[in-house]
Residue, then its C-alpha position, 0 to 999 in steps of 0.5 A: x523447490x527447484x532452482x528456478x522457483x527459488x529465484x522466483x521466490x527470492x525476487x518475490x520477497x524482494x519485490x513484496x518487501x520493496x512495496x512494504x518499504x514504499x508504503x511505509x516511507x510514503x505514510x511516514x516520512x512523505x506525509x509528515x514532511x508534505x503536511x508540514x512544509x512551513x518548517x522546511x520552508x520558513x513560511x507557509x507557501x502551500x495551503x493544507x488543501x495544496x499539500x494534500x493534492x501533493x500527497x494524493x499524487x504520491x499515493x496515486x503513483x504508488x498505486x500503480x505499483x501496488x497494482x503490480x503487487x496485486x498481480x504478483x501476489x495473486x499468481x505467486x500464492x496462487x501457484x503455491x496453493x495449487x501446489x498444496x504448499x499452503x497454511x491457514x496464516x498465509x491464506x489469510x494474510x494473502x486474502x487481507x493483502x489483496x483485498x486491502x491493496x484493491x481497496x487502496x488502488x481502486x476505491x480510496x485513492x480515485x474517491x479522494x481524487x474525486x473529492x479533491x476535484x470538487x474543491x477545497x471546501x469538499x476536503x473539510x467534510x465529514x465524507x472526506x474526513x471519514x474516507x481519509x481515515x478509512x484509507x489510513x486504517x486500510x494502509x495499516x492493514x495492508x502493511x501488517x498483512x503484507x509483513x505477515x505474507x513476507x515473514x511467512x514466505x521467508x520461513x518456508x523458503x529458509x527450510 
């Protein structure tokens, strides 16, 4: 592996790890604080709908970074594939990362925003609840796939 490609690999691993950390932090910490503001403010100032709007804005901004990740993974893993530096687990993880990242940024976030724009009553419907649950499952698959991809690339880089 050339010195320049080692630098690219380290930057790629650092960036993918940061995105994984951002997703986990947003999903675990930010969500639990945002949806329980009464614990931190002393009384209920925001409705669950308003807390959901704040959370959606957080995930919308995170989706911009996920878009950069999609491009990075496609370019890096595509280059490695073309150089015949591939294995089945990395290919599967790459597919899942790309598919779930695209779903997150271009299906679930816009769909949830559109439903929230219809008002608070829409967020209590079965359609919204199912969409939200699907986005949670998608985020978990994305995080696990990204972790597998990071570990696979670290294993190869450390040889």
